[in-house]
C-alpha positions in Angstrom: 31.5 59.3 127.4 31.3 55.6 128.3 27.7 55.4 127.1 28.7 57.0 123.8 31.5 54.5 123.3 29.3 51.6 124.1 26.7 52.9 121.6 29.3 53.4 118.9 30.6 49.9 119.6 27.3 48.2 119.0 26.6 50.4 115.9 30.0 49.3 114.6 29.2 45.6 115.2 25.8 46.0 113.3 27.5 47.9 110.5 30.3 45.3 110.1 27.7 42.5 110.0 25.8 44.3 107.2 29.0 45.0 105.3 30.0 41.3 105.6 26.6 40.0 104.6 26.3 42.3 101.5 29.9 41.7 100.5 29.7 38.0 100.9 26.4 37.7 98.9 27.5 40.0 96.1 30.8 38.1 95.6 29.3 34.7 95.6 26.4 35.7 93.3 28.8 37.2 90.7 29.3 35.2 87.5 32.2 32.7 87.6 33.3 31.9 91.1 36.4 30.3 92.6 35.8 27.0 90.7 36.2 28.8 87.4 40.0 28.8 87.8 40.0 25.1 88.2 37.6 24.5 85.3 40.2 26.0 82.9 42.7 23.2 83.8 43.2 20.9 80.9 41.5 17.5 81.5 39.4 18.7 84.4 36.2 16.7 84.8 32.9 17.5 86.5 33.6 14.8 89.1 36.9 16.4 90.0 35.3 19.8 90.2 32.7 18.4 92.6 35.4 17.0 94.8 37.2 20.3 94.9 33.9 22.1 95.7 33.3 19.7 98.6 36.8 20.2 99.9 36.4 24.0 99.8 32.9 23.8 101.3 31.4 25.4 98.2 28.8 22.7 97.8 26.8 23.8 100.8 23.9 26.4 100.6 25.1 30.0 100.5 23.5 31.1 103.8 25.3 28.2 105.6 28.6 29.1 104.0 28.1 32.7 105.2 27.2 31.8 108.8 30.2 29.4 109.0 32.5 32.1 107.6 31.2 34.8 109.9 31.4 32.6 113.0 35.0 31.7 112.2 35.7 35.4 111.6 34.5 36.3 115.1 36.9 33.7 116.5 39.9 35.2 114.6 39.9 32.7 111.7 39.6 34.7 108.5 39.9 31.7 106.3 42.6 30.6 103.9 43.4 31.7 100.4 42.0 29.7 97.5 45.2 30.5 95.6 47.9 29.2 97.8 46.2 28.0 101.0 47.9 30.6 103.3 45.9 32.2 106.1 44.1 35.4 105.0 45.4 37.4 108.0 49.0 36.4 107.1 48.5 37.6 103.5 47.0 40.9 104.6 49.7 41.4 107.2 52.3 41.0 104.5 50.9 43.9 102.5 49.7 46.1 105.4 53.0 48.0 106.0 53.2 49.1 102.3 49.7 50.5 102.4 50.1 52.3 105.7 53.4 53.8 104.5 51.8 55.1 101.4 48.6 56.4 103.1 50.6 58.0 106.0 53.0 59.8 103.7 50.3 61.0 101.3 48.2 62.2 104.3 51.1 64.2 105.7 51.7 65.9 102.4 48.0 66.6 101.9 47.6 68.1 105.4 50.7 70.3 105.3 50.2 71.6 101.8 46.4 71.8 101.9 46.3 73.5 105.3 48.8 76.1 104.2 47.0 76.8 100.9 43.6 77.0 102.7 44.8 79.5 105.3 46.5 81.8 102.8 43.5 81.6 100.5 41.2 82.7 103.3 43.5 85.5 104.5 43.9 86.7 100.9 40.3 86.2 99.9 39.6 87.6 96.4 43.3 87.8 95.5 45.0 86.2 92.5 46.4 83.5 94.8 42.9 82.7 96.0 41.5 82.4 92.5 44.5 80.4 91.2 44.2 77.9 94.1 40.5 77.6 93.7 40.8 76.8 90.0 43.7 74.4 90.8 41.6 72.6 93.4 38.7 72.1 91.0 41.1 70.8 88.3 42.8 68.4 90.8 39.4 67.1 91.9 38.5 66.4 88.2 41.7 64.6 87.3 41.4 60.7 87.5 44.1 59.3 89.8 45.2 56.6 87.4 45.6 59.2 84.6 47.7 61.5 86.7 49.8 58.6 87.9 50.5 57.5 84.3 51.5 61.1 83.3 53.8 61.3 86.3 55.5 58.0 85.3 55.9 59.3 81.7 57.4 62.6 82.8 59.5 61.8 85.8 60.5 58.3 84.9 60.6 57.8 81.2 61.3 61.3 80.0 63.4 62.9 82.8 64.6 59.7 84.4 64.5 61.3 87.9 62.4 58.7 89.7 61.7 55.0 89.5 58.5 54.0 87.6 57.2 51.6 90.2 57.7 49.0 93.0 58.5 49.8 96.6 62.2 49.3 96.5 65.1 48.3 94.3 65.9 44.6 94.5 69.2 44.2 96.3 69.0 47.6 98.0 66.1 48.2 100.3 67.7 51.1 102.2 65.7 54.0 103.7 66.8 56.3 100.9 65.7 53.8 98.3 62.3 53.4 99.9 61.9 57.2 100.0 62.8 57.7 96.4 60.2 55.0 95.4 57.6 56.6 97.6 57.8 60.1 96.2 55.5 59.7 93.1 52.9 57.3 94.6 52.4 59.5 97.7 52.2 62.7 95.7 49.7 61.2 93.2 47.6 59.9 96.1 47.8 63.2 97.9 46.6 65.3 94.9 42.9 65.0 95.5 43.3 65.2 99.3 45.3 68.4 99.0 42.5 70.0 97.0 39.9 68.8 99.5 41.9 69.9 102.6 42.6 73.3 101.1 38.9 74.0 100.3 37.7 72.9 103.7 40.5 74.8 105.5 39.7 77.9 103.5 36.0 77.7 104.5 36.7 76.9 108.1 39.2 79.8 108.4 36.8 82.3 106.8 34.1 81.1 109.2 36.4 81.7 112.3 37.6 85.0 111.0 34.0 86.3 111.1 33.5 85.4 114.8 33.2 88.0 117.5 36.3 86.9 119.5 38.5 87.5 116.5 37.2 91.0 116.1 37.8 91.5 119.8 41.4 90.3 119.5 42.0 92.7 116.7 40.4 95.6 118.7 42.9 94.9 121.5 45.7 95.8 119.2 47.1 92.3 118.5 49.2 92.0 115.3 47.5 90.2 112.4 50.0 87.4 112.6 49.3 86.8 116.3 45.5 86.9 115.7 45.9 84.4 112.9 48.2 81.9 114.7 46.6 82.1 118.2 42.9 82.7 117.6 42.1 81.7 114.0 44.2 78.7 113.0 43.6 76.7 116.2 39.9 77.0 116.0 39.8 76.4 112.2 41.6 73.1 112.6 38.9 71.6 114.8 36.5 70.6 112.0 39.6 69.3 110.0 39.9 66.5 112.6 36.5 65.2 111.5 37.5 65.6 107.9 40.6 63.4 108.6 38.3 60.6 109.7 36.0 61.0 106.8 38.9 60.9 104.3 39.9 57.3 105.2 37.5 55.7 102.6 38.9 58.1 100.0 42.4 57.2 100.9 41.7 53.5 100.7 40.0 53.9 97.3 42.8 56.0 96.0 45.4 53.6 97.3 43.8 50.8 95.3 44.3 52.8 92.1 47.7 54.2 93.0 49.1 50.9 94.0 48.0 49.3 90.8 49.5 52.1 88.6 52.9 52.0 90.5 52.9 48.3 91.2 53.1 49.1 94.9 52.7 45.9 96.9 50.0 47.1 99.2 46.4 46.0 100.1 44.9 47.8 97.2 46.9 45.9 94.6 46.3 42.7 96.6 42.5 43.4 96.4 42.5 43.7 92.6 44.8 40.6 92.2 42.5 38.5 94.5 39.4 39.8 92.8 40.8 38.7 89.4 41.6 35.3 90.8 38.2 34.9 92.5 40.1 34.5 95.8 37.0 35.3 97.8 38.5 34.7 101.4 41.2 37.3 100.7 38.7 39.7 99.1 36.3 39.4 102.1 39.2 39.8 104.5 40.4 43.0 102.9 36.8 44.3 102.8 36.3 43.7 106.5 39.8 45.0 107.4 39.1 48.2 105.5 35.7 48.6 107.1 37.3 48.2 110.6 39.9 50.8 109.7 37.2 53.3 108.6 35.1 52.8 111.7 38.2 53.2 114.0 39.2 56.3 112.1 35.8 57.9 112.5 35.6 57.0 116.2 39.0 58.4 116.8 38.1 61.6 115.0 35.0 62.1 117.1 36.9 61.5 120.3 39.7 63.9 119.3 37.2 66.6 118.4 35.6 66.3 121.9 39.0 66.5 123.6 40.1 69.5 121.5 36.8 71.5 121.7 35.4 71.6 125.2 32.0 72.8 123.8 31.4 69.3 122.4 30.2 66.6 124.7 29.8 63.0 123.6 26.7 61.6 125.2 
């Protein structure tokens, strides 16, 4: 186990280095750049732009800028925003709770609903319920998140007036109930695709376990179908779902970016788009690295949980 952890640690370091290198180069080679915001200022001269570039360290060769930035990153200094001069970690920390709340609630909804649908589709294979949920999953996977979010706002906010159209809370309120009401639509929209994914994977895993010899043996012993399902099938079918949970993190982060923009949710996804539009490269790179770390930690945690749950798996 220790050898496996050390190997994964070094693989993560190499992967983070490659992510940072590619991301840094792509951002800085893109048209425009952080100085384009200053160039639009009335009366701005080339000499003034050169002084700003020198102050920001943008007049140095790009490889030197990257090495300096990466060395500071390893020391815990993620840079400062070009927009307001605040530390990048402070800015990300101010938006982290909103994203974790949205991702956590949507994951809970997706796991509960998707698991229930998947199990019942497998048990009732070939039934009307199975066909309806299969078609529904395909439709859900085909619907763009931003389109579904806009339709939800139109129906439940503008037409019916049941739910707020956006933001995380009502100014002047901020109670737990107020947070919950604002969370309903964004979490359900973000959970839509994940419900479809979880239900399909759970159905496949359940059908695979149902065909195993130990399930036939349990039935031959006279156990009730419900006991066979709950004691022998569901527990074993959930093991590959742990790996899926780790693999779903990039999908959740990408979906959060769109969902937060549609519902003006003050999370890291919306911050990423705002910073990208402002050419605030330190914040964009900070979010990119933070997301990469979250994905790597999620995948490692999923591998360890699978090894703990299933004794047949050994991490060497």
